[in-house]
VOPA-712347 format. One line per field, with one value per residue (C-alpha): residue number from 0; chain; x, y, z. Coordinates in nm, 3 decimals, padded with zeros to 5 digits. Example, Ala and Ser with C-alpha at 12.3 -4.5 7.8 and 13.67 -1.06 7.14 Angstrom:
// residues 2
n	[0:1]
chain	[A:A]
px	[01.230:01.367]
py	[-00.450:-00.106]
pz	[00.780:00.714]
//
This chain:
// residues 106
n	[0:1:2:3:4:5:6:7:8:9:10:11:12:13:14:15:16:17:18:19:20:21:22:23:24:25:26:27:28:29:30:31:32:33:34:35:36:37:38:39:40:41:42:43:44:45:46:47:48:49:50:51:52:53:54:55:56:57:58:59:60:61:62:63:64:65:66:67:68:69:70:71:72:73:74:75:76:77:78:79:80:81:82:83:84:85:86:87:88:89:90:91:92:93:94:95:96:97:98:99:100:101:102:103:104:105]
chain	[A:A:A:A:A:A:A:A:A:A:A:A:A:A:A:A:A:A:A:A:A:A:A:A:A:A:A:A:A:A:A:A:A:A:A:A:A:A:A:A:A:A:A:A:A:A:A:A:A:A:A:A:A:A:A:A:A:A:A:A:A:A:A:A:A:A:A:A:A:A:A:A:A:A:A:A:A:A:A:A:A:A:A:A:A:A:A:A:A:A:A:A:A:A:A:A:A:A:A:A:A:A:A:A:A:A]
px	[00.547:00.737:01.115:01.277:01.353:01.002:00.968:00.683:00.656:00.393:00.332:00.200:00.057:-00.123:00.150:00.362:00.487:00.638:00.409:00.390:00.250:00.207:00.302:00.059:-00.020:-00.297:-00.611:-00.588:-00.948:-00.822:-00.694:-00.921:-00.975:-00.743:-00.470:-00.515:-00.473:-00.146:-00.040:-00.042:-00.014:-00.072:00.154:00.495:00.640:00.568:00.760:00.806:00.921:01.094:01.238:00.934:00.839:01.191:01.211:00.889:01.021:01.350:01.162:00.865:00.872:00.855:00.549:00.528:00.490:00.465:00.676:00.771:00.857:01.046:01.019:01.209:01.138:01.446:01.476:01.406:01.077:01.211:01.049:01.285:01.226:01.494:01.458:01.216:01.228:01.059:00.972:00.923:00.919:01.093:00.964:00.649:00.653:00.559:00.797:00.684:00.913:00.921:01.115:01.230:01.342:01.523:01.589:01.942:01.997:02.326]
py	[17.930:18.254:18.253:18.409:18.672:18.815:19.194:19.424:19.804:19.992:20.360:20.602:20.910:21.090:21.137:21.450:21.397:21.109:20.804:20.440:20.141:19.774:19.475:19.189:18.848:18.861:18.650:18.361:18.240:17.900:17.832:17.684:17.865:17.616:17.678:18.056:18.032:17.843:18.081:18.379:18.739:18.823:19.129:19.075:19.418:19.779:20.033:20.389:20.631:20.946:21.228:21.243:21.594:21.729:21.574:21.747:22.077:22.039:21.986:22.216:22.342:21.989:21.783:21.474:21.137:20.952:20.758:20.411:20.127:19.842:19.493:19.174:18.817:18.597:18.224:18.143:18.333:18.621:18.954:19.251:19.622:19.699:20.077:20.368:20.647:20.986:21.036:21.388:21.578:21.915:22.026:21.938:22.075:21.997:22.014:22.107:21.972:22.145:21.982:22.211:22.066:22.256:22.145:22.197:22.281:22.252]
pz	[22.939:22.884:22.923:23.226:23.336:23.328:23.314:23.406:23.398:23.596:23.514:23.775:23.602:23.885:24.144:24.177:24.532:24.729:24.755:24.861:24.674:24.757:24.545:24.609:24.467:24.207:24.191:24.438:24.400:24.287:24.642:24.908:25.240:25.408:25.149:25.183:25.562:25.514:25.237:25.472:25.359:24.994:25.023:24.862:24.924:25.013:24.805:24.928:24.659:24.780:24.575:24.349:24.458:24.413:24.064:23.967:24.105:23.914:23.590:23.652:23.294:23.151:23.066:23.290:23.118:23.450:23.692:23.571:23.808:23.637:23.791:23.703:23.808:23.801:23.728:24.094:24.091:24.302:24.215:24.218:24.175:23.917:23.882:23.899:23.642:23.612:23.246:23.115:22.789:22.775:22.437:22.255:21.906:21.552:21.262:20.916:20.653:20.320:20.043:19.768:19.444:19.177:18.828:18.717:18.356:18.177]
//
């Protein structure tokens, strides 16, 4: 078993305006129908991200690398949305390095 806290990052590449996403339990096929009925909803949380559009407008000249949502699960098994970041690259360029050597004579 992995040590706690557990961390997970989800990247959203296709959004350039405010959006909502759901955090749900994964595969629950191992539970019987009776256990699923007792279990209830598989939705853990609904996250609404605002300010996405204004961030894209502020950095319109930058290349978007996506929106990253960082989650942590603590020792008690509680899942928390730690932070959300807009990742962008202002400059994409290549650098050519030329090394010149000179021989010094005495």
